[in-house]
N, C-alpha and C positions, 0 to 999 in steps of 0.2 A: 470562422467556425464558431459555434455557440457554445456556451458554458453549460454543462450538464450538472445536476444535483447528484451527489454521491453520498453513499453511506459510509464510505472509508474516511478515516481520519489519520493524521500523523501519529506515529508510534503504535499503530494497530499492528498485530501479527497477521499476515496474510499468506496464502499459498498461491503460487503461480499455476494457473489452470491450462495454459496453452502456450505454445512456443518451445524454443530450445531448452528453456529452464523449467519445464513442466514438472511439478511435483516439489519444487524448492519452496522452503518457508523462510520468511524474513520479515523484518520490521520495516514499515513505511518511513522514509527519511523525509520525504516532501511530496506534495501533491501539486501538480501543474493544472490548475483547474481550466484554464482557457484552452488547453491542448487535450484535456480529458485523459492524462497520463499520470503516472506516479513513479518516484524513485524507490526501489525496494533494496534493502541491504543484502548483498551477497548474490543478487540475481541480475541477469542480463549484463554480465561484465563485458566491457569492450576495451580495446587498446587505443589509446591516443598517442600519437607521436608529437612531441613538443619540442620547439627550438629553445635552446638556452637564452635566458634573459639576464638582466643585470642582477637580479635576486634569486633566480631560480635556475636549477639545472635542467638541462635538456635530457631526453630519453624517452622510453616508452612507458607511459603511465597506464595502469588498469583502473578503470572507475566504473561505477554503475550507469547504465543508460536507462531511459525511462520505458515503462511498460504500459500498454494501454489499460484503462480501468476494467474494461470488460474481461480481461484476462486474470483478474485477481478475485480471490474469494477470502472473505474474513474469517479467521479462526476463532471460534467462541472459546472464552477462557475456561468455561465449565465443561463443555463437551469435548474440547480439544480436537474438533473436526471442523473442516471448512463448511460453513453453513450459509444459508441465505437469511437475510435480514428484513424485519419489518419495523415500522416506527409505531410508537404508542405515545399517546398523551396522558400523563398522569393527572391526578386530581388538582395538584397545585398548578398545572398548566405547562410543566416542563416536558420537553420531548426527549424520549429515551429510545434507544435502538434495542431491539428484542430478537432474541435467536428464534428462527422458526422451528428448530428441532427440539429444543429443551424448554423454551419459554421464559428463559432467564433474561433479565435486563443486562445489556453489555455496557460497561463504564466507558464514558467519553475518553478518559486517559487510560487506555488498555496498557498492560506492561509487556 
């Protein structure tokens, strides 16, 4: 499987656009670039049955499973809507992500 460039970054707020958690909003915990997937806080919760170990208790744990990047849309901090993103190169040579709806630059470390 090939690695695909993505406009999403860790700590971005995204909305799930497809699947059982469609419409949920969460923060990206991590991005799995080789698998084109991301972990989103509070979305795609699955149950894992674990055996007790020497330092851990056994039981049923709930945790986030990965979601394909194509099912996520970035939420613009200014518009507060899920938007498409373009890239723009500034005069000083730095690349920024730009909201297609309002035209505002989206900071790399979104809150």
